[in-house]
C-alpha positions as CSV (number, residue, x, y, z in Angstrom):
1,X,35.3,49.2,263.1
2,X,38.2,47.8,261.1
3,X,39.8,46.4,264.3
4,X,36.5,44.7,265.2
5,X,36.2,43.0,261.8
6,X,39.9,42.2,261.1
7,X,41.0,41.5,264.6
8,X,43.3,43.3,266.9
9,X,46.4,44.3,264.9
10,X,48.4,44.6,268.0
11,X,47.9,40.9,268.7
12,X,50.2,40.1,265.8
13,X,47.5,38.7,263.4
14,X,49.0,38.7,259.9
15,X,47.9,37.5,256.5
16,X,50.5,36.3,254.0
17,X,49.3,36.8,250.4
18,X,49.8,33.9,248.0
19,X,48.6,34.0,244.4
20,X,45.2,32.3,245.3
21,X,44.7,34.8,248.2
22,X,45.5,37.8,246.0
23,X,43.0,36.5,243.4
24,X,40.3,36.2,246.0
25,X,40.9,39.7,247.2
26,X,40.9,41.1,243.6
27,X,37.7,39.2,242.8
28,X,36.1,40.7,245.9
29,X,37.3,44.2,245.0
30,X,35.6,43.8,241.6
31,X,32.3,42.8,243.3
32,X,32.4,45.6,245.9
33,X,33.2,48.2,243.2
34,X,30.1,47.0,241.2
35,X,27.9,47.2,244.3
36,X,29.2,50.6,245.2
37,X,28.4,51.8,241.6
38,X,24.9,50.3,242.1
39,X,24.5,52.0,245.5
40,X,25.4,55.4,244.1
41,X,23.4,55.1,240.9
42,X,20.6,52.5,240.6
43,X,19.9,51.0,237.2
44,X,22.4,51.0,234.4
45,X,26.0,52.0,235.2
46,X,27.6,55.0,233.5
47,X,29.0,54.4,230.1
48,X,32.6,54.8,231.4
49,X,32.0,51.9,233.9
50,X,29.6,49.7,231.9
51,X,32.3,47.5,230.4
52,X,34.2,47.0,233.6
53,X,31.6,46.4,236.2
54,X,30.2,43.0,237.1
55,X,26.5,42.4,236.9
56,X,24.9,43.1,240.3
57,X,23.8,39.5,240.7
58,X,27.3,38.2,240.1
59,X,28.7,40.8,242.4
60,X,26.3,39.8,245.2
61,X,27.2,36.1,244.6
62,X,30.9,36.8,244.9
63,X,30.5,39.0,248.0
64,X,28.3,36.5,249.8
65,X,30.5,33.5,248.9
66,X,33.6,35.4,250.2
67,X,31.8,36.2,253.5
68,X,30.8,32.6,254.0
69,X,34.2,31.2,253.3
70,X,35.5,31.7,256.8
71,X,33.0,31.1,259.6
72,X,33.6,33.2,262.7
73,X,32.6,33.4,266.3
74,X,32.6,36.4,268.6
75,X,35.7,36.7,270.8
76,X,36.2,39.0,273.8
77,X,39.7,40.2,274.6
78,X,40.3,42.2,277.8
79,X,43.8,43.4,278.5
80,X,44.3,44.4,282.1
81,X,44.8,48.1,281.4
82,X,42.4,48.5,278.5
83,X,38.7,48.3,277.8
84,X,37.3,45.0,276.5
85,X,37.3,44.5,272.8
86,X,35.0,42.2,270.9
87,X,35.9,41.0,267.4
88,X,35.1,38.1,265.1
89,X,37.6,35.3,265.3
90,X,37.7,32.5,262.6
91,X,36.6,29.1,263.8
92,X,39.1,26.3,264.1
93,X,39.7,24.6,260.7
94,X,39.2,27.7,258.6
95,X,41.8,27.9,255.8
96,X,44.1,30.8,256.5
97,X,43.7,32.1,253.0
98,X,40.0,32.6,253.4
99,X,40.2,34.8,256.6
100,X,41.0,38.2,255.0
101,X,38.7,38.0,252.1
102,X,35.9,36.9,254.4
103,X,36.5,39.7,256.8
104,X,36.6,42.3,254.0
105,X,33.4,40.9,252.5
106,X,31.6,41.1,255.9
107,X,32.9,44.7,256.3
108,X,31.5,45.5,252.8
109,X,28.2,43.9,253.7
110,X,28.0,45.8,256.9
111,X,28.7,49.1,255.1
112,X,26.2,48.4,252.3
113,X,23.5,47.4,254.7
114,X,24.2,50.3,257.1
115,X,23.3,53.9,257.4
116,X,26.6,55.2,255.9
117,X,25.7,53.8,252.5
118,X,23.5,56.9,251.8
119,X,26.5,59.1,252.1
120,X,28.5,57.1,249.5
121,X,29.4,59.1,246.4
122,X,31.4,58.6,243.2
123,X,34.2,61.1,242.7
124,X,33.4,63.3,239.6
125,X,36.9,64.5,239.0
126,X,38.4,63.6,235.5
127,X,40.0,60.2,235.4
128,X,39.0,59.4,239.1
129,X,37.2,56.1,239.7
130,X,37.1,56.3,243.5
131,X,34.2,56.3,245.9
132,X,34.0,58.3,249.1
133,X,31.8,59.1,252.1
134,X,30.4,62.6,251.8
135,X,31.2,64.2,255.1
136,X,30.4,67.8,254.3
137,X,27.5,69.2,252.2
138,X,29.8,70.9,249.7
139,X,32.2,67.9,249.3
140,X,32.2,66.8,245.7
141,X,35.6,64.9,245.4
142,X,37.3,62.1,247.1
143,X,40.4,64.2,247.9
144,X,41.7,67.7,247.4
145,X,43.9,66.8,244.4
146,X,40.7,65.6,242.6
147,X,39.1,68.9,243.3
148,X,42.2,70.7,241.8
149,X,42.1,68.5,238.7
150,X,38.3,69.2,238.2
151,X,38.9,73.0,238.5
152,X,41.8,72.9,236.1
153,X,39.7,70.9,233.6
154,X,36.9,73.4,233.9
155,X,39.3,76.3,233.4
156,X,40.8,74.7,230.3
157,X,37.3,74.0,228.9
158,X,36.3,77.7,229.4
159,X,39.5,79.1,227.8
160,X,40.1,76.6,225.1
161,X,40.5,78.0,221.6
162,X,38.9,76.4,218.7
């Protein structure tokens, strides 16, 4: 999916980050984080996140604006010894700095509007702020080290002397 949205990496497409481009990606990251929090837990965010998250309306505005910044058209590439690959290609005249944020925004929109959104979870390990796709019924953390940290915290809580 990443290849289809961001283009074929083997074709040599690159993105050079300038300060304005970095700010666009950071702004988009903040919007996606707020929307992930909303997808996981509707209503008010947890107290730990409340001060850092954008309001949902602002997050939606930023996400949709980033997606619209670089209009695309479908493009089919078909190398002689490979299967055909379709991906979005920016239209002529699109500013280069808008291409990556727009592709990331469209990927986020596709995810949030798709079936995988229901498997999105917030990691409950201490000090972790990541989200992950729950792939197993017993999965509670984004990665094994977060599970280790949660078990250690529980152990210390049980054996703490007052």
